[in-house]
C-alpha positions as CSV (number, residue, x, y, z in Angstrom):
1,M,98.7,98.6,105.1
2,I,97.8,100.9,102.1
3,G,100.0,101.3,99.0
4,G,100.8,104.5,97.3
5,I,102.5,105.3,94.0
6,E,103.7,108.8,93.1
7,A,104.2,108.1,89.4
8,G,106.4,110.8,87.9
9,G,107.7,111.2,84.4
10,T,111.3,110.9,85.8
11,K,110.9,108.6,88.8
12,F,108.4,106.4,90.6
13,V,108.0,106.5,94.4
14,C,106.3,103.5,95.9
15,A,105.3,103.5,99.6
16,V,103.3,101.6,102.1
17,G,101.5,103.6,104.9
18,D,98.7,103.4,107.3
19,E,95.3,105.2,107.6
20,N,97.0,108.1,109.5
21,G,99.3,109.0,106.7
22,N,102.4,107.4,108.3
23,I,104.8,106.1,105.7
24,K,106.2,102.8,106.9
25,N,108.6,102.1,104.0
26,K,109.2,103.5,100.5
27,T,111.5,103.0,97.5
28,T,112.3,105.2,94.4
29,F,113.4,104.1,91.0
30,P,113.6,105.7,87.5
31,T,110.6,105.8,85.2
32,E,111.6,103.4,82.4
33,D,109.4,101.7,79.8
34,P,106.0,100.7,81.3
35,D,106.7,96.9,81.5
36,Q,110.0,97.4,83.4
37,T,108.5,100.1,85.6
38,L,105.5,98.0,86.6
39,E,107.8,95.0,87.2
40,N,109.6,97.2,89.8
41,V,106.3,98.3,91.3
42,E,105.1,94.7,91.7
43,K,108.4,93.6,93.2
44,F,108.1,96.3,95.9
45,F,104.5,95.8,96.9
46,K,104.7,92.0,96.9
47,Q,106.7,92.3,100.1
48,Y,103.5,93.6,101.9
49,E,99.9,92.6,102.3
50,I,98.4,95.9,101.1
51,Q,94.6,96.2,101.2
52,A,94.3,99.0,98.6
53,L,96.5,101.1,96.3
54,G,96.4,104.8,95.4
55,V,98.2,106.3,92.4
56,G,99.0,109.9,91.7
57,T,100.3,109.9,88.1
58,F,101.9,112.1,85.6
59,G,99.7,112.9,82.6
60,P,97.7,113.7,80.8
61,V,95.6,110.7,81.9
62,D,92.0,109.8,81.2
63,L,90.2,110.2,84.5
64,D,86.6,110.0,83.1
65,A,85.2,106.9,84.8
66,K,82.7,106.6,82.0
67,S,85.4,106.4,79.3
68,N,86.5,103.2,77.6
69,T,90.1,104.4,78.2
70,Y,89.7,105.3,81.9
71,G,93.1,105.3,83.6
72,T,95.0,105.4,80.3
73,I,98.0,107.7,79.9
74,Q,97.3,109.9,77.0
75,K,99.6,112.0,74.7
76,T,102.6,112.4,77.0
77,P,106.1,113.4,75.9
78,K,107.2,110.0,77.2
79,I,106.7,108.1,74.0
80,N,106.7,104.6,75.5
81,W,103.9,105.6,77.9
82,Q,101.6,107.1,75.3
83,Y,98.1,105.4,75.4
84,Y,99.3,102.9,78.0
85,P,96.4,101.4,80.0
86,F,98.1,102.2,83.4
87,L,95.1,101.6,85.7
88,Q,94.0,98.5,83.8
89,R,97.5,97.0,84.1
90,L,97.7,97.7,87.8
91,K,94.3,96.0,88.3
92,E,95.7,92.9,86.5
93,I,98.6,92.8,88.9
94,F,96.9,93.6,92.1
95,S,93.4,92.2,93.0
96,I,92.6,95.0,95.5
97,P,90.8,98.4,95.3
98,I,92.8,100.9,93.3
99,A,92.2,104.7,92.9
100,M,94.1,106.9,90.4
101,D,94.3,110.6,90.1
102,T,96.9,113.2,88.9
103,D,100.1,113.7,90.8
104,V,99.2,117.2,91.7
105,N,95.8,116.2,92.9
106,A,97.4,113.6,95.1
107,A,99.9,116.2,96.5
108,C,97.0,118.5,97.2
109,L,95.1,115.7,99.1
110,G,98.3,115.0,101.1
111,E,98.7,118.6,102.2
112,F,95.0,119.0,102.8
113,T,94.9,116.0,105.1
114,Y,98.2,116.2,107.0
115,G,100.1,119.3,105.8
116,A,99.7,123.1,105.3
117,A,95.9,122.9,104.8
118,R,95.1,120.4,107.5
119,N,92.9,122.9,109.3
120,A,91.3,124.3,106.2
121,D,88.0,123.4,104.4
122,S,89.5,124.0,100.9
123,S,92.9,124.1,99.4
124,L,94.5,124.8,96.1
125,Y,97.9,123.2,95.5
126,I,100.1,124.5,92.7
127,T,103.3,122.8,91.6
128,V,105.8,124.9,89.7
129,G,108.5,122.8,88.2
130,T,109.1,120.9,85.0
131,G,105.5,121.8,84.3
132,I,102.8,123.7,86.1
133,G,99.7,122.0,87.5
134,A,97.2,122.6,90.2
135,G,94.6,120.6,92.1
136,L,91.7,121.7,94.4
137,V,90.5,119.8,97.4
138,Q,87.3,120.8,99.2
139,H,85.9,119.1,102.3
140,G,88.3,116.2,101.7
141,R,87.3,115.6,98.1
142,I,89.3,116.3,95.0
143,F,87.5,118.5,92.5
144,Q,87.2,116.9,89.1
145,G,85.0,117.8,86.1
146,K,84.6,115.5,83.1
147,N,88.4,115.0,83.4
148,H,91.2,116.5,85.5
149,S,92.0,120.2,85.6
150,E,94.9,121.6,83.5
151,M,95.3,124.9,85.4
152,G,98.9,125.4,84.2
153,H,97.5,126.2,80.8
154,I,95.5,129.3,81.6
155,L,96.3,132.3,79.4
156,I,97.9,135.3,81.2
157,P,99.2,138.6,79.9
158,R,103.0,138.9,79.4
159,H,105.0,141.4,81.3
160,P,105.5,144.6,79.1
161,D,109.2,144.0,79.2
162,D,109.1,140.3,78.5
163,D,109.5,139.3,74.8
164,F,109.9,135.6,75.5
165,K,107.7,133.6,73.1
166,G,106.9,130.9,75.7
167,N,107.8,127.3,76.1
168,C,104.5,125.5,75.8
169,P,104.2,123.6,72.5
170,S,100.5,124.0,72.4
171,H,99.9,127.5,73.8
172,G,103.2,129.3,73.8
173,T,102.7,132.0,76.4
174,C,100.3,130.2,78.8
175,F,101.1,130.2,82.5
176,E,103.2,127.0,82.1
177,G,104.9,128.4,79.0
178,L,106.0,131.5,80.8
179,A,106.7,130.4,84.4
180,S,107.7,126.7,84.5
181,G,111.3,125.6,85.2
182,P,112.0,124.9,81.5
183,A,110.5,128.3,80.6
184,I,113.0,130.0,83.0
185,E,115.9,128.0,81.5
186,K,114.9,128.7,77.9
187,R,114.4,132.4,78.6
188,Y,117.8,132.9,80.3
189,G,119.9,130.0,79.0
190,K,120.5,128.7,82.5
191,K,118.6,126.5,85.0
192,G,116.8,128.4,87.8
193,H,119.2,127.4,90.6
194,L,122.1,129.0,88.7
195,L,120.1,132.3,88.6
196,A,119.4,132.5,92.3
197,E,121.1,135.9,92.7
198,E,119.5,137.5,89.6
199,A,116.8,139.6,91.2
200,H,115.0,140.4,87.9
201,V,114.5,136.7,87.2
202,W,112.4,136.2,90.3
203,E,110.6,139.5,90.0
204,L,109.3,138.4,86.7
205,E,108.5,134.9,88.0
206,A,106.6,136.4,90.9
207,F,104.7,138.6,88.5
208,Y,103.4,135.6,86.6
209,L,102.7,133.5,89.6
210,A,100.7,136.3,91.3
211,Q,98.6,136.8,88.1
212,A,97.6,133.2,87.9
213,I,96.9,133.0,91.7
214,M,94.8,136.1,91.4
215,S,92.6,134.4,88.7
216,Y,92.4,131.2,90.7
217,Y,91.5,133.1,93.9
218,V,88.6,135.1,92.5
219,I,87.1,132.0,90.8
220,L,87.6,129.4,93.5
221,S,88.2,131.3,96.7
222,P,90.3,128.6,98.4
223,E,91.1,128.9,102.1
224,K,94.7,127.9,101.4
225,I,96.9,128.3,98.4
226,I,100.0,126.1,98.6
227,L,102.9,126.6,96.2
228,G,105.2,123.7,95.7
229,G,107.6,122.3,93.1
230,G,111.2,122.8,92.2
231,V,111.0,126.4,91.2
232,M,109.6,127.3,94.7
233,K,112.8,126.1,96.3
234,Q,113.7,129.7,95.7
235,E,112.1,130.7,99.0
236,K,112.4,134.4,98.3
237,L,109.5,133.9,95.9
238,Y,106.9,133.5,98.6
239,P,106.9,137.1,100.0
240,M,107.3,138.5,96.5
241,V,104.3,136.6,95.2
242,Q,102.3,137.5,98.3
243,N,103.0,141.2,97.8
244,K,102.2,141.2,94.1
245,F,99.0,139.2,94.7
246,M,97.8,141.8,97.1
247,D,98.6,144.6,94.7
248,L,96.6,142.8,92.0
249,L,93.7,142.1,94.3
250,N,93.7,145.9,95.1
251,G,91.3,145.6,98.0
252,Y,88.5,144.0,96.0
253,L,88.3,141.0,98.3
254,E,89.3,141.1,102.0
255,V,92.4,139.0,102.7
256,K,93.3,139.5,106.4
257,N,96.7,137.8,106.3
258,V,98.2,136.9,102.9
259,K,101.0,135.0,104.7
260,N,98.4,132.5,105.9
261,L,96.7,132.3,102.5
262,I,99.7,131.7,100.1
263,V,102.0,129.2,101.8
264,A,104.7,126.6,101.3
265,P,104.1,122.9,101.6
266,E,104.7,121.2,105.0
267,L,105.3,117.6,104.1
268,D,108.9,117.7,103.1
269,D,108.4,116.6,99.5
270,E,106.3,113.6,100.6
271,Q,102.9,115.2,99.9
272,G,102.5,113.3,96.7
273,V,103.2,109.8,98.1
274,I,101.2,110.6,101.3
275,G,98.3,111.8,99.1
276,S,98.5,108.6,97.0
277,V,98.2,106.5,100.2
278,M,95.1,108.6,101.1
279,L,93.7,107.9,97.6
280,G,94.2,104.2,98.3
281,L,92.4,104.6,101.7
282,K,89.5,106.2,100.0
283,A,89.3,103.4,97.5
284,L,89.2,100.9,100.3
285,E,86.4,102.9,102.1
286,M,84.3,103.0,98.9
287,K,84.7,99.2,98.5
288,A,83.4,98.7,102.1
């Protein structure tokens, strides 16, 4: 049995699974203050004899293994969690191997192992929801530099007809500031699902998504690009993004079938928790 935690800013999903990615049981509870949340985590996992634990967490989080604050949540909007030593506290509770990464990296690992990228050598997973984040997995390993990627904060040109000043407190009109769920709501005064029939909303969204994907593609050349998150529940976006991406690429690189390149997730919103279990498995293998 391997434990997995998908630690979100709104909710925690705790699960136990096996080495084949099969989830045996899971529970969900709201993200409260750290002590109460970790109490709920401990209560769930004490029912099982887990051998290792993987955590895909909201952030930003310090993932520099050489850092004195490795595994600590950093300056998050969730005030009670700011500078909380998340990994250290888990190690105090559980005397087993524990691995931690970002929630989007865990989701990417889940889709790479058992989902839409299971037959690929490299995969980029982009989540478009409350924020925008992305993770890259190549040959089964999550890419990480000195710390984790923040691909939602690349700078992209605004559409000529878009005078929205952006929703990112740090960068204004970065990718996340222009195309996240809160950016859509702030621009139009309504949540995205209430704008489903407004074609211009999704044309503009596809414009920004395609620009970012174009940049990622020419830099990273991933075999699969998986678009997930709440905004992508508007399934009409997939062909729109695919078409705009091909227009931007303009024949510079050969893409034989864009429908096989830019795809939806396949793990029914369980990619994060499955990926977290896979992180736990990797921690166990490293221990061995």
